[in-house]
C-alpha positions as CSV (number, residue, x, y, z in Angstrom):
1,M,9.6,-41.9,69.0
2,P,12.7,-43.8,67.1
3,S,14.4,-40.8,64.8
4,R,13.7,-41.4,61.3
5,S,16.1,-39.8,57.6
6,F,13.7,-37.6,56.1
7,S,12.8,-38.1,52.6
8,P,14.1,-36.1,49.7
9,V,12.4,-32.8,48.9
10,P,10.1,-34.5,45.9
11,S,10.7,-32.4,42.7
12,V,7.3,-30.5,42.0
13,P,7.8,-28.8,37.9
14,T,5.9,-26.1,36.7
15,P,3.8,-27.5,33.9
16,D,3.5,-25.9,30.7
17,P,1.2,-22.2,30.7
18,K,0.4,-23.7,27.4
19,T,-1.4,-26.5,28.8
20,K,-1.6,-26.2,32.8
21,A,-4.8,-25.6,34.8
22,K,-5.6,-23.1,36.5
23,P,-4.1,-22.5,39.7
24,L,-5.6,-24.3,43.1
25,S,-7.9,-26.0,40.2
26,Q,-8.0,-29.6,42.2
27,F,-9.4,-27.4,45.2
28,S,-13.3,-27.0,45.9
29,R,-14.1,-23.7,46.7
30,L,-16.3,-23.7,50.2
31,S,-16.1,-19.8,50.6
32,Q,-14.6,-16.6,49.8
33,V,-12.1,-17.3,51.5
34,V,-11.8,-20.9,52.5
35,R,-10.5,-24.3,49.3
36,L,-10.5,-28.0,49.9
37,Y,-8.6,-30.8,48.4
38,T,-9.5,-33.9,48.5
39,P,-6.6,-36.1,48.2
40,D,-8.3,-39.4,45.7
41,P,-9.7,-42.3,47.9
42,S,-7.6,-45.4,46.5
43,I,-4.7,-43.2,48.5
44,K,-3.7,-45.4,51.0
45,P,-3.6,-43.3,54.5
46,D,0.1,-43.9,55.8
47,P,-0.4,-44.1,59.8
48,T,3.1,-41.6,59.7
49,H,1.5,-38.8,57.3
50,P,-1.0,-35.7,58.7
51,T,-4.7,-36.5,57.8
52,T,-5.3,-32.7,57.3
53,I,-2.7,-29.6,56.4
54,L,-4.3,-26.5,57.3
55,L,-2.3,-23.9,55.2
56,C,-2.9,-19.5,55.9
57,S,-1.7,-17.5,52.6
58,W,-0.2,-14.7,53.2
59,N,-1.9,-11.1,52.5
60,N,-3.2,-10.7,49.0
61,A,-1.0,-14.3,47.9
62,A,-1.9,-14.9,44.1
63,P,-3.0,-18.5,43.3
64,K,-0.1,-19.5,41.6
65,H,2.3,-18.6,44.6
66,I,0.0,-20.4,47.3
67,E,0.0,-23.6,44.7
68,Y,3.9,-23.8,45.6
69,Y,2.7,-25.0,48.9
70,T,-0.2,-27.1,48.1
71,R,1.3,-29.2,45.0
72,T,4.5,-30.0,47.6
73,Y,2.6,-30.8,50.5
74,T,1.0,-33.7,48.0
75,K,3.7,-34.9,46.7
76,L,5.0,-35.3,50.4
77,Y,1.7,-36.3,52.1
78,P,-1.0,-37.3,49.9
79,S,-3.1,-38.9,51.1
80,A,-3.4,-35.8,53.2
81,R,-6.6,-33.7,53.0
82,I,-5.5,-29.9,52.7
83,I,-7.2,-26.7,53.4
84,V,-6.2,-23.6,52.3
85,S,-7.7,-20.1,53.7
86,T,-6.9,-17.0,52.5
87,M,-6.2,-12.7,53.5
88,N,-6.5,-9.8,51.9
89,T,-5.3,-6.2,52.7
90,K,-9.0,-5.0,53.4
91,Q,-9.5,-8.2,55.4
92,F,-6.1,-7.8,57.9
93,L,-7.0,-4.3,58.7
94,F,-10.2,-2.8,57.7
95,T,-12.1,-5.9,59.1
96,S,-13.8,-6.3,62.4
97,E,-12.6,-9.7,63.5
98,S,-15.7,-10.5,64.3
99,T,-16.5,-11.3,60.7
100,R,-13.5,-12.3,60.2
101,R,-14.0,-15.1,62.6
102,A,-18.0,-15.4,60.2
103,Q,-15.4,-15.8,57.1
104,V,-13.8,-18.8,58.4
105,R,-17.2,-21.2,59.3
106,T,-16.4,-23.4,56.7
107,V,-13.3,-24.1,58.0
108,I,-14.5,-25.2,61.1
109,T,-16.8,-27.6,59.5
110,A,-14.5,-29.0,57.4
111,L,-12.0,-29.7,60.3
112,L,-14.9,-31.1,62.1
113,S,-16.4,-33.3,59.6
114,E,-13.1,-35.6,60.0
115,P,-13.3,-37.5,63.4
116,Q,-10.2,-39.0,63.7
117,M,-8.3,-35.8,62.2
118,S,-4.2,-35.7,63.0
119,L,-3.7,-31.8,62.3
120,M,-0.9,-29.6,60.8
121,V,-0.9,-25.8,60.4
122,H,1.1,-23.9,58.4
123,A,0.6,-20.0,58.6
124,L,2.9,-17.4,56.5
125,S,3.2,-14.5,57.3
126,N,1.4,-12.2,59.8
127,G,-1.4,-12.6,57.6
128,G,-1.6,-16.4,57.2
129,A,-1.3,-16.2,61.7
130,K,-3.9,-13.4,62.3
131,R,-6.0,-16.1,59.8
132,L,-4.9,-19.0,62.2
133,Y,-6.4,-16.5,65.2
134,A,-9.4,-15.9,63.8
135,I,-10.2,-20.2,62.7
136,S,-9.0,-21.3,66.6
137,A,-10.7,-19.0,68.5
138,S,-14.3,-19.7,66.8
139,Y,-13.1,-23.4,66.4
140,A,-12.4,-23.1,70.4
141,A,-16.0,-21.2,70.2
142,A,-18.4,-24.1,68.2
143,T,-16.5,-27.0,70.5
144,G,-15.5,-25.4,73.7
145,K,-12.0,-27.1,73.2
146,P,-9.3,-25.8,71.7
147,L,-7.4,-25.9,68.0
148,P,-6.0,-29.6,68.1
149,L,-3.4,-29.2,66.3
150,R,0.6,-31.4,66.6
151,V,2.9,-28.6,65.0
152,Y,1.8,-25.4,64.1
153,V,4.7,-24.0,61.7
154,L,4.7,-19.8,62.3
155,D,6.4,-18.2,58.4
156,S,7.9,-15.5,57.9
157,A,5.9,-14.6,61.0
158,P,4.7,-12.9,63.6
159,G,5.5,-9.6,63.0
160,I,5.3,-5.9,64.6
161,P,4.8,-3.1,62.8
162,Q,7.1,-0.5,61.9
163,F,6.6,2.0,59.2
164,K,9.5,0.5,56.5
165,R,8.2,-2.5,57.0
166,D,5.0,-1.6,56.5
167,I,5.3,0.1,53.4
168,H,7.3,-3.6,51.8
169,A,5.2,-5.9,53.1
170,L,1.9,-3.9,51.7
171,N,4.2,-3.6,48.4
172,Y,4.8,-6.9,48.0
173,P,2.1,-7.9,45.6
174,V,2.5,-5.9,43.4
175,R,6.5,-5.9,43.2
176,G,6.6,-7.0,39.2
177,W,3.9,-4.0,38.0
178,N,4.9,-1.3,36.0
179,W,5.5,1.7,37.4
180,W,2.9,3.9,36.3
181,V,0.4,0.5,37.5
182,R,1.8,1.1,40.6
183,W,2.3,4.8,41.4
184,P,-1.3,4.7,42.9
185,F,-1.2,1.5,44.7
186,Q,2.3,3.1,46.5
187,T,0.4,6.4,47.6
188,V,-1.9,4.6,49.1
189,V,0.3,1.9,51.3
190,V,2.1,5.0,52.4
191,L,-0.6,6.6,52.8
192,V,-2.1,3.6,55.0
193,S,1.0,2.7,56.9
194,C,1.3,6.2,58.1
195,V,-2.2,5.1,59.7
196,V,-1.7,1.7,61.2
197,Y,2.0,4.4,62.1
198,V,0.1,6.7,64.0
199,V,-2.3,4.4,65.4
200,V,0.3,1.8,66.7
201,N,2.6,4.5,68.3
202,W,0.3,6.9,70.1
203,L,-3.5,6.1,70.6
204,P,-3.5,3.2,73.5
205,R,-3.8,-0.3,73.7
206,W,-7.0,-0.9,73.8
207,F,-7.9,0.7,70.2
208,W,-5.9,-1.6,67.9
209,Y,-5.5,-4.5,69.9
210,E,-7.2,-6.7,67.6
211,L,-4.8,-5.2,64.5
212,V,-1.6,-6.5,66.3
213,W,-1.9,-7.6,70.0
214,G,-5.0,-10.5,69.9
215,P,-3.2,-12.8,67.2
216,H,0.1,-12.0,69.2
217,D,-1.6,-13.3,72.5
218,G,-3.8,-16.0,70.7
219,A,-1.2,-17.1,69.8
220,H,-0.1,-18.3,73.3
221,N,-3.8,-19.1,74.2
222,T,-4.1,-23.0,75.4
223,A,-7.8,-22.3,75.2
224,Y,-7.6,-21.9,71.3
225,L,-5.0,-24.0,71.1
226,N,-3.3,-27.2,72.0
227,K,-1.0,-27.2,74.7
228,N,1.1,-29.9,73.6
229,C,1.4,-29.2,70.2
230,V,5.5,-28.5,68.3
231,K,5.2,-24.2,67.3
232,A,8.3,-23.8,64.6
233,F,9.2,-20.8,63.8
234,V,11.0,-20.1,60.1
235,Y,12.2,-17.0,59.2
236,S,15.4,-15.1,57.9
237,K,17.4,-12.1,58.4
238,E,16.8,-11.4,55.4
239,D,13.0,-10.3,54.9
240,E,12.4,-6.5,54.6
241,A,8.4,-7.2,56.0
242,I,9.1,-9.2,58.8
243,D,11.9,-7.9,61.6
244,W,14.1,-11.2,62.7
245,R,14.2,-9.9,66.0
246,N,10.8,-10.0,66.6
247,V,10.2,-13.3,66.1
248,E,12.9,-14.4,68.2
249,A,11.2,-12.7,70.5
250,H,8.4,-14.5,70.3
251,A,9.4,-17.6,70.2
252,K,10.6,-17.1,73.2
253,E,8.4,-16.0,74.6
254,T,6.3,-19.2,73.4
255,E,8.5,-21.2,75.2
256,E,8.3,-19.4,78.5
257,R,4.3,-19.6,78.3
258,G,5.5,-23.7,78.1
259,F,4.7,-24.7,74.3
260,R,7.5,-26.7,72.8
261,V,9.4,-24.5,70.3
262,E,11.9,-25.2,67.5
263,R,13.2,-23.0,65.5
264,K,14.8,-22.3,61.6
265,L,16.6,-19.0,60.6
266,I,17.3,-19.6,56.9
267,E,20.0,-17.6,54.9
268,G,19.5,-15.6,52.4
269,A,15.6,-16.0,52.0
270,A,13.2,-13.2,51.4
271,H,9.4,-13.3,53.1
272,V,8.2,-15.7,52.3
273,Q,10.5,-17.4,50.0
274,L,12.2,-19.5,52.7
275,F,12.4,-22.0,50.3
276,K,15.3,-20.1,48.2
277,G,17.4,-19.5,50.8
278,R,21.1,-21.2,51.3
279,G,19.8,-25.3,51.6
280,G,17.4,-24.4,49.1
281,E,14.3,-26.5,49.3
282,L,15.9,-29.5,51.2
283,D,16.8,-27.8,54.0
284,Y,13.0,-25.6,54.1
285,W,11.1,-28.8,53.8
286,G,13.2,-30.9,55.8
287,F,12.5,-29.3,58.6
288,I,9.3,-29.3,57.6
289,Q,9.1,-32.8,57.4
290,K,11.4,-32.8,60.8
291,V,8.5,-30.8,63.1
292,W,5.5,-32.6,61.7
293,D,7.4,-36.3,62.3
294,M,7.9,-34.4,66.4
295,G,4.5,-33.4,66.7
296,R,2.8,-36.1,65.2
297,E,2.2,-38.4,68.2
298,V,1.2,-35.3,71.0
299,E,-1.4,-35.7,73.1
300,V,-4.6,-33.5,72.1
301,V,-5.8,-31.4,74.5
302,E,-9.7,-32.7,74.6
């Protein structure tokens, strides 16, 4: 495949708060956790672009933050559909895997509605990775085939539970709240982190398999994921929620299982804000474009 230079990252301005539409207002809500953006049919498809982008957001991600990614993707790949699937703390920690799979049935319906799909997946943090695990398992159950993704971007993930990092991750959505509002929430966060710590470190693996190891193992399962896809890991040592050593260990294991792997270590970036690291948006989105070009012509396993 011939190389090409990457297009500059388009400017994605933040609209005036007085006039801007509600975040994700261009999306149709398919379920509590699934939204779909369909581009204007007058936009001519580009055969070198993905036809569908599946974005699995981090735990408790606010629509206005998710919209940063969706707006950029509509600039980079204007003819692509975008499916957004969200996750919250309750769904992540306390919902059964069978329920999580039921929650994403509309994702499977949307994917199957496009016969000649060229699919790119972008999962952010452990919440997004766990959501993609449910989607890929559900797709395999419905079709008997692995999810036909060509590129799988794992952003700020995956990580193994660690007490201090879990507290940071669970506190992340409320970091801007006033302390007297945040304090009761943080008390609950500490209690939940203690429970997770006990479960992970003291109880047998089968007891907490679906909390950590199910999604971890599912990310290597060729019954769930196209074995020829490019798996791209983008991460930072400054991430306080996810240990970069966990990411690199997972990437190494992924290679050993036969997947093609690309890595991008970004300096000076916080959790799920890697586009703000050294090199900025051009570096971050340039990597996303690069890995798509690497994977867009891979064979999809039938």
